[in-house]
N, C-alpha and C positions, 0 to 999 in steps of 0.2 A: 814966173815959175822957178821954183828952187832947183838947185843943181841936183839934189837927191831925187826929186820928183822927175826931172828930165831923164836922169839915168835909168829910173825905174821903167818909164814909158819906153825908152830905147830898148831895154832888156826884153820887155814884153813883145815889142814888135819883132825883135830879132828871133825869139823863140817861135812866135807865130809864123814868121816866114820860113824857119827851118822846117817846120812840120806842115806847112800849108800845101806844099807840092807833093805830087804822088811819089811815093817811095817804093822802090822795087828791090827785092832780094832774089838773086838767082841761086841755083844750086840747092834749093830746098826740096826735101823729099816728103811726100805724103805717104803715110802707111795706112793702107786700107785693105778690107777683105778682098781676096782674089776674085770673088763673084758673089752674087746673092746666095748661091748654093754652097760655096766653099769657104770654110772658115779661115783658112790660112791668110796671113797678111803679106802683102807685097809692097815694095817701095817703087814710087814713080817720081822722077825728078821734074820739078817745075819752077815757076816764078811766083813768089808771094808778093802781093802788091797792096799798098795802102792808098786807096783812091779818096783823097780827102775832099775833093770837090763833090763826089757822090756819096761820101760818108760810107764807104764800103771796104771790106777786106776781101781780096779776091785771090784765087790761086788757079793757075792753068799749067797743065803738063802736056807734053807731046803725045802722051798716051790717051788724052782725052778727059783726064780728071780735071774737074773745075768746081769751084764754089764762089759765091758772091754773098757775103754776109754783111748786112748793115751793122754799122758800129753799135747802134742801140740794142741789137739783139744779142750781142756777145755778153755772156753772163759770168764766165770764168775763164781765166788764163793761167796756166800753170807752166813755168819753166823748170826743167829738171835735168840733172846730168846724165848723159849717156856715155858712159866710159867703156871703151872697147878697144880691141886691137885691130889694126888694119888687117884684112884678110891676107893670110900667107906670111905676114911679117909680124910675128908676136912681139918682137922687141920695140915696135913702133906703136904707141898708144895714141888714139884719136880721141879727142875730148869734144864731142859734138854735144848739142843740147836737144832735149825733147821739148816740143812745144805742144801742149794740150789745150784745146779749146772746147768750150761748151757754148752753145747758142740756141735761141729760140727759133723754131721754125713751125709757124702755126700754133697749134695747141701742144706741141711735143718739144722735147729737148734733144738736140743732136750733138754728137761728139766728133772731133777730128783730131788726129795725132800727126804732127809734122816733126821732122828732124832738121835742125838748123846747123849749117857748118860753123865751126868755132869762129871763123873769120868775121862773120856778120852778127855774132851773138850780142855783143854789147850795143850796137846800134839798134838791133831789133828790139832788145829789152827796153832801151830808152823810149822807143817809139810807142811800144805797147803801154808802158807806164805813163806816158804823157797822155794817151788817149783814154785809158781805162782805169787808172788810178788804183783803188782799193780792190778792184776785180782781179788784179794781178798778184800771183803768188810765186815767189822764187824758192823752190825747195832746195834746201842745202843741208841734207843729212850728213853727219860726220862719218857714218859707217860705210867706208869704202875699203874694199879688201886689200890686203898686203900679202905678198907671197909667203907661204908657209915652208920655210927652208931651214936646213941645218947649216952647220959651219962649212959644208962642202958645196953649199948652194943647190943641194938636191932636196927633194921633198922631205920634210921632217916627219917621218913615219911615227915617231914617238908621240906626236900629238894627235895621230889618227889611227887609233888602235884597230879600227875596223876597215883599214884601207885595202886589205886584200879580198874583202867579201865581193861576191859576184851577184848581180842582180839582172833580172829580166824586166823589160818595159814593154807594155803594149799601149797603144793609143786608144783611149775610150772615145769612140766617135759618136756615142749616143748620150751618155750622161755628161752634164757640164755643171757640176755643183759649184756653189759659191761659198766662201768661208763664213762660218758662223761666229758669233761672239759667245764665248763661254765665260761666265763670271769667275770660275775658278782656275781657268787656263789662259795662257797666252796663245793667240792664233798666229800661225805663220803661213804666208802664201808666197810661193816662189815660182817664177816663171823663167823659162829658158828659150828666148826668141831664136829662130832660125837665122842663119846668115842670109839665105834666100829661101823663098817659100817652098821650092821643090825639095829642100833638105829637111823638111818636117818629118820627124820620126827617124832620122839617121844621125850619124856621128857618135862620138863616144858618150857614154852615160856620165852624167854629172851628179854625184852623190852630195847631199847636204848633211854634214855631221853636226850634232848639237852636244857638246861635251862628250865627244867620242862615240855617240850613237847616231846611226843613220836614220834620219827622220823623213827624207824625201830623196827620190831619184828621178831625174829628168833626162830626156833627150831633146834635141833641138825641136822646138814647136810644141812642147808640153809644159804643163804646170802641176804642181803638187800643193796640197794643203796638209798642215800638221798642227796638232794641239799639244803643248808642252806645259809643265808646271812653271810657275813664275820663278825667276831667279836669274842669276848671272850665267851667261852662256859663252862658250867658245863656238862660234859658227863658222864652219869651214866647208867650202865647196871643193870637191875633189874630182879631177878627171885624170889626165896624165900627170898633172901637177896639183897644187892645192893653193887656195887663196881664201883669206877670211879675216875675221876681226872678233872682238869681244864686245858684248853689250848686255845690258839688263832688260829682261823681258818681264812685263807686268801683267797680272791676271786682268782679264776683261778687256785687253787691248789686242789690236790686230797689227801685224807688222808685214810689210811688203818688200819683197826682194827680187832682184834679177840676177840670174846666172847667165853671164855673157860667154859665149864660145869663141875662141880664137884659135885659128889653124896656124901652127908654126911651121916654117920651112927649114929644112937642113939637108945637107948633101946626102946623108945616109938614111935618115928617118924623119918622119913628121910626128910631131906631138900635138895633142889637143890640149890647149890651155883653157883654164876657166877663170873668170873674174866674178866676184860676188860684191853686190852693192845694195844698200837700202835705198828705196825710191818712194816716190809719191804714190798714194793710193790710186790717184787718177790714171797715171801712166801704166802702172802694173796691171790694173784691172782692165785697161784697154787692151794691153798685150794678152792677158788672160782670155779676153773675149775672142781673140784670134788664135788661141791655142787649144790643144786637146788635153783632157785629164790624163795624167800618167798613171796607168795601172801597173805598179811596179811590185815585184816579189824577189825575196832573197833565194838564191840558188844554192848556197853552200853554208 
């Protein structure tokens, strides 16, 4: 046997051994509906396990959440960035990862959304890629918001001409429309997940400006849909501060965004910070499924 062949066999056996044992990841959150009757999403912490002997991906939480999915039934895996600030400490940003799964269950397709701590992301990604190959997508959109500030590090109001406008928001608990594709318009869907389920419908309003015009207003736990002419846009999310980026929007395409809410702590006052990011259709629409349509109106 040649030396090259020997090394190839040794490498194959090493990789097989690495992934042949059960692999467990702790501190993983499952995000699911509060109940069969309640749309809000809640987080429950558990353990995600790859049971290679049984060829199953399992999850178990102390709250009773569990699943056991045969590897062969997993049809789609999407990793996506979950960029947010730690609650109460706006200056500390946490870079977790969304993990979206689709799998067959009988004659229907099921979905599940998990949140992976950054510390285990690389190992979890490698494990999924080794098992599922082309079924794995790593979403890496460049549109991640930056603070919109002036030279004094305050909100740059010159870039947000409508920043003083006041809006009301009501949660539409009956209608739950989905975005449409319009050949002459760019479609925008933006969701604002709550920090915790009971905060749905509360908190400061987050306005989305497109080239200075408000096209969406959310509270925690709501989503909005807007249709705009194609072109280059400055998209800015505004709450007590502002965060955004520039991008081109094309007719006939749909763009998916998340407005994260961060509560900042200070000795005198608290500020509500907002973060805007472009995310995968799978993650955003899962969050939309757990949110209410924002029925927003301008007041002044």
